[in-house]
Every structure is written in structure tokens, then in C-alpha cells.
Phi, psi and omega in degrees: 000317180296322180295320179295317179296318180297319179297319179296317180297316180297318180295318179295319180296318179296322179295317180295320180296318180297320180294324182291339180279349181279113183271327181279105185274324182212140178222097188252119180292132174261105190254334183250099181277347187295341181272001179255144186305327185292338187304316185295339179274349185256348184240159176212123183055039176079003180240153176298136172298154186306319182295340182244018181298337179296341181296341176291338188252003178238165177223149184236141180232142166273129183240152170234129182219168182262137173223113184052039178082357180263143175278121182238143182263158178191187178231150175228127179230133182207162173294152175293151180109180186244015181294141177285125187227154173297156185239151177229127174269122181257125179256114184288158175267189177080194179206146183053229182279345177287117183089007180301156177285120178241179183301319180295327176299314181295314184289320187262299183293305181285322181296326179298330177275316183301323183296341179273005176100043180228146168271120184246129182229145184212147179255145171280345189077153185299146177080003184248141177052045176090359178287158181274161177087190183228124176300145182231015176049057177098013175267237180295341181291351172297335178291340175291329176284312181297328179297333181295336176299317179283328176298320180300330179294342179264002178252112191298335181279350185269128175270104186283359172273352181226078180248130174247170179219135180231127180223143181239134176060240175303327177296331174293319175300317179297325178294315177302314179300318180295321181291340176276345184247347185221145175252016184265001179265114187281333177203149182219154176218142178227152178224134181052039191280141174281121176233354181214092184291329179299316178294325182292318182288337174293324178282330187225076181300331178295328179295320179296318183289314190263350178243293183298314181296332182269335187256328185273121181300136177053039185298313184298321182286332185234036188308304185298316180298315183291323177295315181295324180300333184254008184246099185299337178300335180278340184217041181300332180294344180273350178294144180304122187291344184255012177257108178294136189237125174260126181244121179243141178204143175271137183286350179248024180283117179266337181290313176232109187299142184301336181297338178297316179285328177298314180292323178296318179296320179297322179291319177296324178295318178300323181277355181062045179264154179285112181211163171221131180248129175233119176258127183260114183300127179072009182283140177276195185298325179265005184050043184292336179289343181232039188305311184296316180292320177303311180295319180299318180295319180295311181296320178299319180297312180290324177299319181300311190263337180261316181274316186265356177052043181294142179289154178294146179290158175281107185268358176284149179299129183202179180102173183283000000 
């Protein structure tokens, strides 16, 4: 009897442990887009406009997952079907509800990548859109991004041997942070990325007061330390040396000045790291003036390293 009881306890404990390892708590299909404001801009006479016809072939899910025990919200967009595909983690910009992932983000930004044969997953970050915890603008919330690597392992269509990462603005900063903490990202791309917060707050003191000062714990007491922790320009040597990095920036970006990416590229060049820098003349923060080329460059980069398994370039000085 004692042996039977012990076996039951062990079995129950193992079951609880297995359940605790499950990070993806909910994956809810969003099937009716007509109730969202963006829908009317995408259809004509009840049919998808030609530019958005790909929406017929992808599907979007609202997800809830665990990060350090906190429930965090996000989106998952993928082609229909069960084919095993490379995955891309998308890191959103903004803070709190500003820049949050909405339906149009999923259909257009994430969908534009998913239609090319990728499983795309993105976090709202903790404390946003009903998520638990408190966002820290590159503090503990970087773990919300890193947790998605393990969440992808629970999505049968995602090939976790081929994971890329794409981040814009603050999301670019999150991408740099992730590359310093993980070697599981096979290729990465950033746009309008923050790499030097000290320079940014000099240009935008209101940003320091209303974003950094409100979100980063004990910011006033540890200002220099906290800024440096989030500024990849200070620790570029810690980025995974085997992750090729595409850096995009608009030369007319006022939110994050273009010199941030120029200086980051110079540091990567000094370190002989695999990178490509593209500056878009007259481009704003989203490089909206060069949208098609911007998207083409990002997809080409991921196709090279995730789909085609291209070898890393020889970054040592060479040639005749």
C-alpha cells in the first residue's frame, strides 16, 4: 500500500512538473477580422484587395505565455497548414500601450513576413494589454523576449533550429540585449534601433522623464548604470559573434538619430563582426519613404541565413 501511495505521489509530482514547464498558456485563433477598424481598408466588394490577398493564406493567434512566472500577451502569425518553417521573433517598439501590437500590426507587419514562409511571434512585453508585471524598458522584460525561444518549441510548425529576430526602435534595443544573452538567434535585423540611450536622452529630455524615469526601477539613483545596460554601443563585443546583423536606419529619423546606427556599425566593424548597414536617404523613423525596399532587404537577409543556410561571410581583411 505504501509503495502504491509513493508511486502515485511521484506520478502526480512529475505531472505537475511537466505542466509547469509549459510556457504557452493560450493560443486563440482570431478568425473574424471584420470587427476591427483596419478591415475596411483591406477589402473591396467583400474581397481582399490584391495587395492584401495573402491574408487568405495566413492565420493569426492571440497568445498568452509565461515569462518568469508572469502571464504575458503576444501575437503569433503563420501560414496556414502544418509545414515546418523557420521562425522570426518580432520585437515591437514604443513603451506601454504606445506601439502595442494591434490587429493591423499582426495582419500587415507580421503578416507581410509570415506570407513568405515564416512563423512570426511577438511579445507585448510584461504589464501591457492585460499582461502581468511591470515593463522596464530593457530591464527584466528582456526575458519576455528570450522566453519566446522556448515558446516556439511548443509550436509544432516552428523550426527552432532556424530562429531569426527583428526589432524596430526600442525593439532594436531589445534585439541587441537578446543577442548578448542568447546564441540561439541565427540571424537578426534592426531598424531605427536604440544603441546609445545617453545620446538619445540628450536629444529628448522628455523621453527620459516620462519613459525611462517612470519605467526603470530606481532610475534616478542608478541613472548611468541603467543607461549603459541598455546601450549596446557600450558592450557590442558581448553580442553573439555568429549572428549576422542587418542594421537599417533613415537619415531623417528624429526619434532615434541615425548616428546611433552609424556608430554601432563602426563598432561592429572594429570587432570584425558579420553585419550590413543600410542608410535610407530621407527616411523617417519607420523608413516609410522606402517601405518596399526596406521590407525586401529584411526578407532577403532572413532568407539567406534561415532558409538558405548561407555560411557567414569572411570578416577578416583579405583580398588582393
